[in-house]
C-alpha positions in Angstrom: -0.9 22.7 -17.2 -0.5 19.1 -18.4 -2.7 16.4 -19.9 -2.8 14.3 -16.8 -4.0 10.7 -16.6 -3.7 7.6 -14.5 -4.2 3.8 -14.9 -5.1 1.9 -11.8 -4.1 -1.8 -11.4 -6.0 -3.7 -8.7 -3.7 -5.9 -6.7 -4.6 -9.4 -5.3 -5.1 -7.9 -1.8 -7.6 -5.3 -3.1 -5.3 -2.3 -3.1 -4.5 -0.4 -6.2 -1.3 0.8 -7.9 -1.7 4.0 -9.9 0.5 4.7 -12.9 0.6 8.5 -13.6 1.4 10.4 -16.7 1.6 14.2 -16.7 1.5 14.7 -20.4 0.2 11.4 -21.8 -3.5 12.2 -22.1 -6.1 9.5 -22.6 -4.5 6.1 -21.6 -6.7 3.8 -23.7 -4.2 3.4 -26.5 -1.4 2.7 -24.0 -3.6 0.0 -22.4 -4.4 -1.5 -25.8 -0.8 -1.7 -26.7 0.3 -3.2 -23.4 -2.5 -5.7 -23.1 -2.1 -6.8 -26.7 1.1 -8.5 -25.6 -1.2 -11.0 -23.8 1.5 -11.5 -21.2 1.3 -11.6 -17.4 -2.4 -10.8 -17.1 -2.6 -12.9 -13.9 0.5 -11.4 -12.3 -0.3 -7.8 -11.3 3.3 -6.9 -10.5 4.6 -7.8 -13.9 1.5 -6.4 -15.6 2.0 -3.1 -13.9 5.6 -3.0 -15.3 4.4 -3.9 -18.8 1.8 -1.2 -18.8 4.2 1.4 -17.3 6.8 0.5 -19.9 4.2 1.1 -22.6 3.3 4.4 -21.0 6.8 5.8 -20.8 8.2 4.4 -24.0 11.9 5.3 -24.2 11.6 8.3 -21.9 14.5 8.5 -19.4 13.8 11.9 -17.9 13.1 12.3 -14.2 9.7 13.9 -14.5 6.5 13.3 -16.4 5.6 9.9 -15.0 5.1 8.3 -11.6 3.9 5.3 -9.6 1.8 5.7 -6.5 -0.5 3.9 -4.0 -2.9 6.8 -4.2 -5.0 8.5 -6.8 -3.7 11.9 -8.1 -6.1 14.7 -7.4 -6.0 16.5 -10.8 -6.7 14.0 -13.6 -8.1 15.0 -17.0 -9.6 11.6 -17.9 -11.5 8.8 -16.3 -9.1 6.3 -14.6 -9.4 2.8 -16.1 -9.1 0.1 -13.4 -7.7 -3.2 -14.3 -9.0 -5.9 -12.1 
């Protein structure tokens, strides 16, 4: 099954990068933790990395998380969009 979620980060050119978690569930706590660093809010590439790092924590496995240019089709929660 899974507890799938994504976070979308809008890029300067209008496209979105989607950060995916298979088991992470609701992403609001992850976003709060990442954004509380108050770093790189105006640099979408670095901000995406900061959020993804908060999302995966110390996980070093090869499954469970992903990065995509498209929205996953089977998400359990609304997808927050950072603009």
